[in-house]
C-alpha positions in Angstrom: -32.0 28.6 -9.8 -30.4 32.0 -10.4 -31.8 34.2 -13.1 -29.8 34.1 -16.4 -28.2 37.4 -17.1 -26.3 36.5 -20.3 -27.1 34.4 -23.3 -24.0 32.3 -22.9 -23.9 32.3 -19.1 -24.8 29.0 -17.4 -25.8 28.2 -13.8 -24.7 25.0 -12.2 -26.2 23.7 -9.0 -23.5 21.7 -7.2 -24.6 19.1 -4.7 -21.5 18.9 -2.6 -21.5 18.9 1.2 -19.1 21.1 3.1 -17.6 17.9 4.6 -16.8 16.6 1.1 -15.1 19.8 0.1 -13.0 19.9 3.3 -12.0 16.3 2.9 -10.9 16.9 -0.7 -9.0 20.1 0.2 -7.2 18.3 3.0 -5.7 15.8 0.6 -5.1 18.1 -2.4 -1.6 18.6 -3.7 -0.5 22.0 -4.8 0.3 22.2 -8.5 1.3 24.9 -10.9 0.7 25.1 -14.6 3.0 26.9 -17.1 2.0 27.4 -20.7 5.2 27.6 -22.8 5.6 28.8 -26.4 8.5 29.2 -28.7 9.7 32.7 -29.2 12.1 34.1 -31.8 14.9 34.1 -29.3 14.6 30.3 -29.1 17.2 30.0 -31.8 19.8 32.4 -30.2 23.2 31.1 -29.3 23.2 29.1 -26.1 19.4 28.5 -26.1 19.9 24.7 -26.3 22.2 24.7 -23.3 19.7 26.8 -21.3 16.9 24.4 -22.2 19.0 21.4 -21.2 19.7 22.8 -17.8 16.0 23.5 -17.3 15.2 19.9 -18.3 17.9 18.7 -15.9 16.2 20.7 -13.0 12.8 19.3 -13.9 14.1 15.8 -13.8 15.8 16.4 -10.4 12.6 17.7 -9.0 10.7 14.6 -10.0 13.4 12.5 -8.4 12.8 14.3 -5.1 9.2 13.2 -4.9 
């Protein structure tokens, strides 16, 4: 095991073979993650319409799967 250099640092020993990693990577799907938060401009005129169009686009993307 590696020497610990920090009090909160942890070392993990992973027991994965290269073949397992390649097999998993070959079947993985690309994903993105967005973290959204409300901002003061959320209440501006037209914000609801913009949000609705965004939701419409997200639903259409799901339908394409």
